[in-house]
C-alpha positions as CSV (number, residue, x, y, z in Angstrom):
1,X,0.6,-10.6,61.3
2,X,3.7,-12.6,60.3
3,X,4.3,-15.7,62.5
4,X,7.6,-16.0,64.3
5,X,8.5,-19.6,63.6
6,X,11.2,-21.3,65.7
7,X,13.2,-23.1,63.0
8,X,16.0,-25.5,64.1
9,X,18.5,-23.4,62.1
10,X,17.7,-19.7,62.6
11,X,20.7,-18.5,60.7
12,X,21.3,-19.6,57.1
13,X,23.6,-18.5,54.3
14,X,22.2,-16.6,51.4
15,X,20.8,-18.7,48.5
16,X,19.8,-17.5,45.1
17,X,18.5,-19.1,41.9
18,X,19.3,-17.9,38.4
19,X,16.3,-16.4,36.5
20,X,14.1,-18.6,34.2
21,X,15.4,-17.3,30.9
22,X,14.3,-18.2,27.5
23,X,12.4,-17.2,24.4
24,X,8.7,-16.2,24.7
25,X,6.6,-15.7,21.6
26,X,3.0,-15.6,20.4
27,X,1.6,-18.4,18.3
28,X,-1.7,-19.4,16.7
29,X,-2.2,-23.1,17.6
30,X,-5.1,-25.6,17.6
31,X,-7.3,-25.2,20.6
32,X,-6.5,-28.6,21.9
33,X,-5.0,-30.0,25.2
34,X,-1.9,-27.9,26.0
35,X,0.3,-29.1,28.8
36,X,2.0,-25.7,29.1
37,X,-1.3,-24.1,29.7
38,X,-2.0,-26.6,32.5
39,X,1.4,-25.8,33.9
40,X,0.4,-22.1,34.1
41,X,-2.8,-23.1,36.0
42,X,-0.7,-25.2,38.4
43,X,1.7,-22.3,39.1
44,X,-1.4,-20.2,39.9
45,X,-2.5,-22.8,42.4
46,X,0.8,-23.4,44.1
47,X,1.6,-19.8,44.6
48,X,-1.8,-18.8,45.9
49,X,-2.8,-21.6,48.3
50,X,0.0,-20.4,50.6
51,X,0.1,-18.3,53.8
52,X,2.2,-15.2,53.5
53,X,2.1,-14.8,57.3
54,X,3.9,-18.2,57.7
55,X,6.7,-18.2,55.1
56,X,4.3,-19.2,52.4
57,X,3.4,-22.5,54.0
58,X,0.5,-24.1,52.1
59,X,-3.0,-24.8,53.4
60,X,-3.0,-28.5,52.9
61,X,-6.7,-29.2,52.8
62,X,-10.1,-27.7,52.7
63,X,-13.8,-27.9,51.8
64,X,-15.4,-26.3,48.7
65,X,-18.8,-27.7,49.7
66,X,-19.6,-25.2,52.4
67,X,-20.5,-21.6,52.6
68,X,-18.0,-20.0,52.5
69,X,-15.4,-22.5,51.2
70,X,-12.4,-22.8,53.5
71,X,-8.9,-24.1,53.6
72,X,-7.1,-25.0,56.7
73,X,-3.6,-25.6,58.1
74,X,-2.6,-28.8,59.9
75,X,0.4,-31.0,60.6
76,X,0.3,-32.3,57.1
77,X,1.3,-28.9,55.6
78,X,5.0,-29.7,55.9
79,X,4.6,-33.4,55.7
80,X,4.0,-33.1,52.0
81,X,5.8,-29.9,51.1
82,X,8.6,-31.5,49.1
83,X,6.2,-32.2,46.3
84,X,5.5,-28.5,45.8
85,X,9.1,-27.5,46.2
86,X,10.0,-30.0,43.5
87,X,7.2,-29.0,41.1
88,X,7.3,-25.2,41.1
89,X,10.7,-24.6,39.4
90,X,10.0,-27.3,36.9
91,X,6.6,-25.7,36.0
92,X,8.4,-22.4,35.5
93,X,10.8,-23.9,33.1
94,X,7.8,-25.1,31.0
95,X,6.0,-21.7,30.9
96,X,8.6,-19.0,31.8
97,X,6.0,-17.6,34.3
98,X,7.2,-15.3,37.0
99,X,3.9,-15.2,38.8
100,X,4.5,-14.8,42.6
101,X,8.2,-15.5,42.1
102,X,9.0,-14.6,45.7
103,X,7.4,-17.8,46.8
104,X,10.3,-19.9,45.3
105,X,12.9,-17.9,47.2
106,X,11.1,-18.1,50.6
107,X,10.5,-21.8,50.1
108,X,14.2,-22.4,49.5
109,X,15.2,-20.4,52.5
110,X,12.6,-22.2,54.7
111,X,14.1,-25.5,53.6
112,X,17.5,-24.5,54.8
113,X,16.1,-23.2,58.1
114,X,14.5,-26.6,58.6
115,X,17.7,-28.6,58.0
116,X,19.4,-29.4,61.3
117,X,23.1,-29.8,62.0
118,X,22.6,-33.6,61.6
119,X,21.2,-33.2,58.1
120,X,17.6,-34.1,58.6
121,X,14.7,-31.7,57.8
122,X,12.8,-30.8,61.0
123,X,9.3,-29.4,61.1
124,X,9.2,-26.5,63.6
125,X,6.4,-26.7,66.1
126,X,6.7,-23.4,68.0
127,X,5.1,-20.6,66.0
128,X,3.0,-23.0,64.1
129,X,0.1,-24.0,66.4
130,X,-1.5,-26.1,63.7
131,X,1.5,-28.4,63.7
132,X,-0.2,-30.5,66.4
133,X,-3.6,-30.4,64.6
134,X,-4.5,-33.7,62.9
135,X,-1.3,-35.4,64.1
136,X,-1.2,-38.7,66.0
137,X,2.5,-37.9,66.7
138,X,2.1,-34.5,68.3
139,X,-1.4,-34.4,69.8
140,X,-0.1,-36.0,73.1
141,X,-0.8,-39.6,72.0
142,X,2.7,-40.6,71.1
143,X,6.4,-40.4,72.0
144,X,6.9,-37.1,70.0
145,X,4.4,-34.8,71.8
146,X,7.2,-33.2,73.9
147,X,9.4,-32.0,71.1
148,X,9.6,-28.6,69.3
149,X,11.2,-30.1,66.2
150,X,10.1,-33.2,64.4
151,X,11.6,-34.9,61.3
152,X,9.0,-37.0,59.3
153,X,10.9,-39.8,57.6
154,X,8.7,-39.8,54.5
155,X,8.8,-36.0,54.2
156,X,12.6,-36.1,54.4
157,X,12.7,-38.7,51.6
158,X,10.9,-36.3,49.3
159,X,12.9,-33.3,50.3
160,X,16.3,-34.8,49.6
161,X,15.3,-35.0,46.0
162,X,14.3,-31.3,46.1
163,X,17.8,-30.5,47.3
164,X,19.2,-32.4,44.3
165,X,16.9,-30.4,42.0
166,X,18.0,-27.1,43.6
167,X,21.6,-28.1,43.1
168,X,21.0,-28.7,39.4
169,X,19.2,-25.3,39.1
170,X,21.7,-23.2,41.0
171,X,24.9,-25.1,41.1
172,X,25.2,-23.8,44.7
173,X,27.3,-26.2,46.7
174,X,25.2,-25.7,49.8
175,X,22.5,-28.0,48.3
176,X,25.0,-30.7,47.4
177,X,26.4,-30.5,51.0
178,X,22.9,-30.6,52.3
179,X,22.2,-33.8,50.3
180,X,25.4,-35.4,51.7
181,X,24.6,-34.5,55.3
182,X,21.0,-35.8,54.9
183,X,22.0,-39.1,53.4
184,X,24.6,-39.8,56.0
185,X,22.1,-39.1,58.8
186,X,19.3,-41.0,57.2
187,X,21.5,-44.0,56.9
188,X,22.1,-43.9,60.7
189,X,18.3,-44.3,61.3
190,X,18.1,-47.6,59.4
191,X,18.2,-51.1,60.8
192,X,20.3,-53.3,58.5
193,X,19.4,-57.0,57.9
194,X,21.2,-59.1,55.3
195,X,20.8,-57.4,51.9
196,X,18.1,-54.8,53.0
197,X,17.4,-52.2,55.6
198,X,14.3,-50.6,57.1
199,X,13.4,-47.6,59.3
200,X,11.8,-48.7,62.6
201,X,10.4,-45.2,63.3
202,X,8.3,-42.9,61.1
203,X,9.5,-39.7,62.7
204,X,12.6,-38.6,64.6
205,X,13.4,-36.0,67.3
206,X,16.8,-34.4,67.3
207,X,19.4,-36.9,68.6
208,X,17.2,-39.9,67.8
209,X,19.0,-43.3,67.7
210,X,18.2,-46.8,66.6
211,X,19.9,-50.0,67.6
212,X,20.8,-52.9,65.2
213,X,18.3,-55.2,66.9
214,X,15.4,-52.8,66.9
215,X,12.2,-54.0,65.3
216,X,9.6,-51.9,63.8
217,X,8.3,-49.9,66.8
218,X,6.2,-47.3,65.2
219,X,2.7,-48.6,64.5
220,X,2.5,-46.7,61.2
221,X,5.6,-48.6,60.0
222,X,3.8,-51.9,60.6
223,X,1.2,-51.1,58.0
224,X,1.8,-50.9,54.3
225,X,1.9,-47.1,54.7
226,X,5.3,-47.6,56.4
227,X,6.5,-49.8,53.6
228,X,5.1,-47.4,51.0
229,X,7.1,-44.6,52.5
230,X,10.2,-46.5,51.5
231,X,9.3,-45.8,47.9
232,X,9.2,-42.0,48.5
233,X,12.7,-42.2,50.1
234,X,14.1,-44.4,47.4
235,X,13.1,-41.9,44.7
236,X,14.4,-39.0,46.6
237,X,17.7,-40.8,47.1
238,X,17.9,-41.7,43.4
239,X,17.2,-38.1,42.4
240,X,19.8,-36.8,44.8
241,X,22.3,-39.3,43.4
242,X,21.6,-38.4,39.8
243,X,22.0,-34.7,40.6
244,X,25.1,-34.8,42.8
245,X,26.8,-38.2,42.2
246,X,26.9,-38.9,45.9
247,X,27.3,-42.7,46.0
248,X,26.0,-43.4,49.5
249,X,22.6,-42.1,48.2
250,X,22.4,-45.0,45.7
251,X,23.8,-47.5,48.3
252,X,21.0,-46.6,50.7
253,X,18.4,-46.7,47.9
254,X,19.6,-50.2,47.1
255,X,18.9,-51.7,50.5
256,X,15.6,-49.9,50.8
257,X,14.5,-51.2,47.4
258,X,15.0,-54.8,48.5
259,X,13.0,-54.1,51.6
260,X,10.2,-52.5,49.7
261,X,9.9,-55.2,47.1
262,X,10.5,-58.3,49.3
263,X,9.8,-57.5,53.0
264,X,7.5,-54.5,53.3
265,X,4.3,-56.4,52.8
266,X,3.1,-54.0,50.1
267,X,3.3,-56.5,47.2
268,X,3.2,-60.2,46.5
269,X,5.9,-61.8,44.3
270,X,4.0,-60.7,41.2
271,X,3.7,-57.0,42.2
272,X,0.1,-57.2,43.2
273,X,-1.1,-55.1,46.1
274,X,-1.5,-56.9,49.4
275,X,-3.0,-56.0,52.7
276,X,-4.0,-52.3,52.7
277,X,-5.3,-51.8,49.2
278,X,-5.0,-48.1,49.0
279,X,-3.8,-47.7,45.4
280,X,-1.6,-44.6,45.8
281,X,0.3,-46.3,48.6
282,X,1.4,-48.8,46.0
283,X,1.7,-47.0,42.7
284,X,3.8,-44.1,44.0
285,X,6.4,-46.4,45.6
286,X,6.6,-48.4,42.4
287,X,7.7,-45.3,40.7
288,X,10.5,-44.9,43.2
289,X,11.5,-48.6,42.9
290,X,11.5,-48.3,39.1
291,X,13.7,-45.2,39.3
292,X,16.3,-47.3,41.2
293,X,15.9,-50.3,39.0
294,X,16.5,-48.3,35.8
295,X,19.6,-46.6,37.2
296,X,21.1,-49.9,38.2
297,X,19.8,-51.8,35.2
298,X,18.2,-54.4,37.6
299,X,16.1,-56.3,35.1
300,X,14.4,-58.5,37.7
301,X,13.2,-55.4,39.5
302,X,12.2,-53.6,36.3
303,X,10.0,-56.5,35.4
304,X,8.5,-56.5,38.9
305,X,7.6,-52.9,38.5
306,X,6.0,-53.6,35.1
307,X,3.9,-56.4,36.6
308,X,2.8,-54.1,39.4
309,X,1.8,-51.4,36.9
310,X,-0.2,-54.0,34.9
311,X,-2.0,-55.1,38.1
312,X,-2.9,-51.5,39.0
313,X,-4.2,-51.1,35.4
314,X,-6.3,-54.2,35.7
315,X,-8.1,-52.8,38.7
316,X,-9.4,-49.7,36.9
317,X,-10.3,-48.4,33.5
318,X,-7.3,-47.8,31.2
319,X,-9.8,-46.4,28.7
320,X,-10.2,-43.2,30.6
321,X,-7.4,-43.4,33.3
322,X,-9.7,-44.1,36.2
323,X,-8.1,-46.3,38.9
324,X,-10.1,-46.6,42.1
325,X,-8.4,-45.7,45.3
326,X,-9.6,-48.9,46.9
327,X,-9.5,-51.4,44.0
328,X,-11.8,-54.4,43.8
329,X,-14.8,-55.5,45.8
330,X,-12.9,-57.9,48.1
331,X,-10.1,-55.7,49.4
332,X,-9.9,-54.5,52.9
333,X,-8.8,-51.2,54.4
334,X,-7.9,-50.5,58.0
335,X,-9.8,-47.3,58.4
336,X,-13.5,-47.7,57.7
337,X,-14.3,-44.0,57.3
338,X,-11.5,-43.5,54.7
339,X,-12.7,-46.6,52.9
340,X,-16.2,-45.1,52.6
341,X,-14.6,-41.9,51.3
342,X,-12.3,-43.4,48.8
343,X,-14.2,-46.4,47.4
344,X,-15.8,-45.6,44.1
345,X,-13.5,-42.6,43.5
346,X,-10.0,-42.1,42.3
347,X,-7.4,-39.8,43.9
348,X,-5.7,-37.4,41.6
349,X,-2.4,-38.6,42.9
350,X,-3.1,-42.1,41.7
351,X,-4.0,-40.8,38.2
352,X,-0.7,-38.9,38.2
353,X,1.2,-42.1,39.3
354,X,-0.3,-44.1,36.5
355,X,0.5,-41.5,33.9
356,X,4.1,-41.3,35.2
357,X,4.5,-45.1,35.3
358,X,3.2,-45.5,31.7
359,X,5.6,-42.9,30.5
360,X,8.6,-44.1,32.5
361,X,8.2,-47.7,31.4
362,X,7.8,-46.6,27.7
363,X,10.7,-44.2,27.7
364,X,12.9,-46.9,29.2
365,X,11.9,-49.3,26.4
366,X,10.4,-51.8,28.9
367,X,7.1,-51.8,27.0
368,X,5.1,-49.5,24.7
369,X,2.5,-47.8,27.0
370,X,2.4,-44.5,25.1
371,X,-1.2,-44.9,24.0
372,X,-2.2,-45.7,27.6
373,X,-0.4,-42.6,28.8
374,X,-2.2,-40.6,26.1
375,X,-5.6,-41.9,27.2
376,X,-5.0,-41.2,30.8
377,X,-3.7,-37.6,30.1
378,X,-6.4,-36.6,27.7
379,X,-9.2,-37.9,30.0
380,X,-9.2,-38.3,33.7
381,X,-5.9,-36.5,34.2
382,X,-7.1,-33.4,32.2
383,X,-10.6,-33.4,33.8
384,X,-9.5,-33.4,37.4
385,X,-7.6,-30.1,37.3
386,X,-9.8,-27.3,38.6
387,X,-10.0,-24.6,35.9
388,X,-13.1,-22.7,36.8
389,X,-15.2,-21.9,39.9
390,X,-18.7,-21.5,38.6
391,X,-19.6,-25.0,39.7
392,X,-18.5,-24.2,43.2
393,X,-20.8,-21.2,43.2
394,X,-23.8,-23.3,42.1
395,X,-23.0,-26.0,44.6
396,X,-22.9,-23.8,47.7
397,X,-25.7,-21.3,46.7
398,X,-28.5,-23.2,48.5
399,X,-26.3,-24.0,51.6
400,X,-26.7,-22.1,54.9
401,X,-23.6,-20.1,56.0
402,X,-21.1,-21.9,58.2
403,X,-18.9,-19.8,60.5
404,X,-15.1,-20.0,60.0
405,X,-13.6,-21.9,62.9
406,X,-10.3,-20.3,63.8
407,X,-9.6,-23.1,66.3
408,X,-9.3,-25.4,63.3
409,X,-7.0,-22.9,61.6
410,X,-9.5,-22.2,58.8
411,X,-9.2,-19.5,56.2
412,X,-12.0,-18.4,53.9
413,X,-10.3,-15.7,51.8
414,X,-11.1,-16.3,48.1
415,X,-10.7,-20.0,48.5
416,X,-12.3,-21.2,45.3
417,X,-10.4,-18.6,43.1
418,X,-7.1,-19.3,44.8
419,X,-7.4,-23.0,44.1
420,X,-7.8,-22.7,40.4
421,X,-5.2,-25.0,39.0
422,X,-5.4,-27.5,41.8
423,X,-6.1,-31.2,41.5
424,X,-9.5,-32.2,42.7
425,X,-8.7,-35.0,45.1
426,X,-11.3,-37.7,44.9
427,X,-13.5,-37.8,41.8
428,X,-15.8,-40.2,40.0
429,X,-15.4,-40.9,36.2
430,X,-17.8,-38.1,35.4
431,X,-17.8,-35.6,38.3
432,X,-15.9,-34.1,41.3
433,X,-16.7,-33.8,44.9
434,X,-16.2,-30.7,47.1
435,X,-13.1,-31.6,49.0
436,X,-9.6,-30.2,48.8
437,X,-6.6,-32.4,49.7
438,X,-3.4,-30.9,48.4
439,X,-1.3,-34.0,48.8
440,X,-3.1,-35.0,45.6
441,X,-2.3,-31.7,44.1
442,X,1.4,-32.2,44.9
443,X,1.6,-35.4,43.0
444,X,-0.5,-34.1,40.1
445,X,1.5,-30.9,39.5
446,X,4.8,-33.0,39.6
447,X,3.4,-35.0,36.7
448,X,2.7,-32.0,34.5
449,X,6.4,-31.1,33.7
450,X,7.1,-34.8,33.4
451,X,4.5,-35.2,30.7
452,X,5.8,-32.0,29.0
453,X,9.4,-33.3,29.0
454,X,8.4,-36.6,27.5
455,X,6.1,-35.5,24.7
456,X,9.3,-35.6,22.7
457,X,12.9,-36.4,23.0
458,X,16.0,-35.4,21.1
459,X,18.9,-37.8,21.0
460,X,21.8,-38.4,18.5
461,X,20.3,-36.0,16.0
462,X,16.9,-37.6,16.0
463,X,13.8,-35.8,17.3
464,X,11.2,-38.4,18.5
465,X,7.7,-37.3,19.1
466,X,6.0,-39.7,21.6
467,X,2.7,-38.0,22.4
468,X,0.7,-35.9,19.9
469,X,0.2,-32.9,22.1
470,X,0.9,-29.2,21.6
471,X,4.5,-28.5,22.5
472,X,7.2,-25.9,22.0
473,X,10.8,-26.9,22.1
474,X,14.3,-25.8,20.8
475,X,14.1,-28.4,18.0
476,X,10.5,-28.0,16.8
477,X,7.1,-26.8,17.7
478,X,4.2,-29.4,17.6
479,X,0.7,-28.3,16.7
480,X,-1.8,-31.1,17.4
481,X,-5.3,-31.0,15.9
482,X,-6.4,-34.1,17.8
483,X,-9.3,-34.7,18.5
484,X,-10.8,-32.2,16.0
485,X,-8.9,-33.9,13.2
486,X,-6.3,-36.5,12.7
487,X,-3.4,-34.2,12.0
488,X,-0.2,-33.1,13.7
489,X,2.2,-30.5,12.3
490,X,5.8,-30.4,13.3
491,X,7.4,-27.0,12.7
492,X,11.1,-27.7,12.5
493,X,13.6,-25.2,14.1
494,X,16.8,-27.2,13.8
495,X,17.9,-29.8,11.2
496,X,17.3,-33.3,12.5
497,X,15.9,-36.7,11.6
498,X,12.2,-36.8,12.6
499,X,10.2,-39.7,13.9
500,X,6.6,-39.5,15.1
501,X,4.7,-42.1,17.0
502,X,1.3,-42.7,15.4
503,X,-1.6,-43.7,17.8
504,X,-2.7,-47.3,18.0
505,X,-6.1,-46.7,16.4
506,X,-4.4,-45.8,13.1
507,X,-3.1,-48.3,10.6
508,X,0.3,-47.4,9.2
509,X,-0.9,-47.4,5.7
510,X,-3.6,-44.9,6.6
511,X,-0.9,-42.3,7.6
512,X,0.2,-39.7,5.1
513,X,3.0,-37.2,5.4
514,X,3.8,-33.9,3.6
515,X,6.9,-31.8,4.2
516,X,6.3,-28.2,3.0
517,X,3.2,-29.5,1.2
518,X,5.2,-32.1,-0.7
519,X,4.4,-35.8,-0.2
520,X,7.0,-37.7,1.8
521,X,7.2,-41.5,1.9
522,X,7.3,-42.9,5.4
523,X,9.2,-45.9,6.8
524,X,8.3,-47.5,10.1
525,X,9.8,-48.6,13.4
526,X,7.0,-50.1,15.3
527,X,4.4,-47.3,15.8
528,X,6.9,-44.6,14.9
529,X,6.6,-43.1,11.4
530,X,10.1,-42.2,10.3
531,X,9.9,-39.0,8.3
532,X,13.6,-38.7,7.7
533,X,15.8,-35.6,7.3
534,X,14.1,-32.3,7.9
535,X,15.6,-28.8,8.0
536,X,15.1,-25.6,9.8
537,X,11.8,-23.9,8.6
538,X,10.3,-27.2,7.3
539,X,6.8,-28.1,8.3
540,X,6.1,-31.8,8.4
541,X,2.3,-32.5,8.4
542,X,1.2,-36.0,9.3
543,X,-2.5,-36.9,8.7
544,X,-4.6,-39.9,9.4
545,X,-8.3,-40.8,9.9
546,X,-10.0,-40.1,13.2
547,X,-13.6,-41.0,14.1
548,X,-16.0,-41.5,16.9
549,X,-16.8,-44.8,18.5
550,X,-19.2,-45.7,21.3
551,X,-18.0,-47.7,24.2
552,X,-20.0,-49.1,27.1
553,X,-18.0,-49.7,30.2
554,X,-18.7,-50.3,33.9
555,X,-16.4,-48.1,35.9
556,X,-16.4,-48.2,39.7
557,X,-19.7,-50.1,39.6
558,X,-21.5,-47.7,37.4
559,X,-22.5,-48.4,33.8
560,X,-21.3,-45.6,31.5
561,X,-21.7,-44.9,27.8
562,X,-18.6,-43.2,26.4
563,X,-18.2,-41.5,23.0
564,X,-14.5,-41.6,22.2
565,X,-12.7,-39.8,19.4
566,X,-9.3,-41.2,18.9
567,X,-8.2,-41.5,22.5
568,X,-10.3,-38.6,23.8
569,X,-13.6,-39.0,25.5
570,X,-15.9,-36.4,24.0
571,X,-19.1,-37.4,25.8
572,X,-20.1,-39.4,28.9
573,X,-23.5,-40.7,30.1
574,X,-24.7,-40.4,32.7
575,X,-23.4,-36.9,33.2
576,X,-22.0,-35.6,36.4
577,X,-24.2,-33.4,38.7
578,X,-21.8,-31.0,40.5
579,X,-18.9,-30.4,38.1
580,X,-19.7,-32.6,35.1
581,X,-16.7,-33.7,33.2
582,X,-16.2,-34.1,29.4
583,X,-18.0,-30.9,28.3
584,X,-16.4,-31.4,24.9
585,X,-19.1,-30.9,22.3
586,X,-16.8,-28.6,20.3
587,X,-14.5,-31.5,19.6
588,X,-17.3,-33.2,17.7
589,X,-17.8,-30.4,15.3
590,X,-14.8,-31.5,13.2
591,X,-13.9,-27.8,12.7
592,X,-10.6,-26.9,14.2
593,X,-10.6,-23.9,16.5
594,X,-7.5,-21.8,16.7
595,X,-6.3,-20.0,19.7
596,X,-3.5,-17.5,20.3
597,X,-1.1,-18.5,23.1
598,X,2.3,-17.6,24.5
599,X,4.9,-20.2,24.0
600,X,8.2,-20.4,25.9
601,X,11.4,-22.2,25.2
602,X,13.9,-22.3,28.1
603,X,17.4,-21.3,27.2
604,X,18.7,-24.0,29.5
605,X,18.7,-27.8,28.7
606,X,15.9,-29.8,30.1
607,X,16.5,-31.2,33.5
608,X,15.0,-34.5,32.5
609,X,13.7,-34.7,36.1
610,X,11.9,-38.0,36.8
611,X,8.5,-38.4,38.5
């Protein structure tokens, strides 16, 4: 039975998005990592882990390690919803998929229903009994337990970026006006000190006020979690500014950026993590800070972000893209049970953060981290997306049945199948656990279109290929044979100058190029092989040696033996026990497998939306 949810704005104007138009066609491509395929899996997940009886609200968490597996609702459903709203339309522009397209429309309408007259986004409580489940704010322990509408500051920070995205997609002025109302109201909830500002509360009831002399009164704001939330807000404000040009968005991001960097307690002066060492609460905010720094060309802040990325990298394994959620043996964490859960594992959101930071710093010309991004993407990032369910069946087969607990808002309907495409939340370097935590999925799926967008870039008549991954585009299609073979084919659709980045394990003189089977001499700009002028219908094939090497590395306190081909781990020892990673023996055969796939090229320009 459909829930009757008491939104703060029961009446809203009609909103509509234009269709996802473009060209779809079949192609025979090498059976190697395909980001568009991963986007299709992500769409399957996002549009199936939702509750049709509650305006497609997601089940935010669950447990695959019980019989039957379950998902459940809680307060956190809407606290992280902006990530999903942001990812879904971008994923569709990658694939052209119309799977469960009604979800997009209902989500957009629900967002308008949740925007109050003051501009903030309020979670409705009435009609959603789980809103008080797993919430310190609403379970009667805090000052918010008497309200029927609650605005989470961090959730609002993410959602303002969604409004900017919706404006770019639809050009409907309602989203631009929504951004402006939001920014004006958010600015009223800040306390201003010298060149920075901060938010003294983590949530607001309708009509909430703050005074200029108010200190940080919410206990969550006193931890690094509160400081880290500034990073989410900064990025949302920057995205809103880029989409709408509303200057107060950038002005507020400016003051919050100073707060995050210098006063939040999240980082020392070198960008290293301080206090609470939860990695994601530091890497994700750095992405927001970097967004602001790049817009304003703040070189000092850009360098700070680079140093913080380097620190995060030093705490894990850049070989495979594993960065423990609690880095280092001497760090402390305020919540012992969470420490036990996270230590030794990596959250999917952290892997996504590090992928995005490596790409963003490289694309901006701050440093060349393309090979690092490539390693992260091909290994830990690729392995932690759930693509099958047979391992779940094996895991739960010997377990006794556990009744579904409706008092905890559990749902057991086809849980494993519906979660295909999700991000497995806390994993080891070689295996996954049995938990579901879709705040990780939200960050993970946002990274997929960001990777896709930055595989290549076209500017001033030059097509630059940054990552040697399969990709369709208006300018050229890329077929990557890696790691079967050291070859990438660029099938040109429009005349351009072509430049292809060659991986770090290849010496420039080992690279050969043929255009339409005729040898072409290369010139070089750093790691980029400059092919030169190419025309529509040309095929530029670049070849280079690729071989296996054995690497022994201690990751999260465990000694591993890795066989790596190019940047791709093709074998790991010891193997995982539940859902063993790196089942990639076929890559070692040196015989390229082909696969038929559907490719899609959107008829609209790329949004170039930032992670």
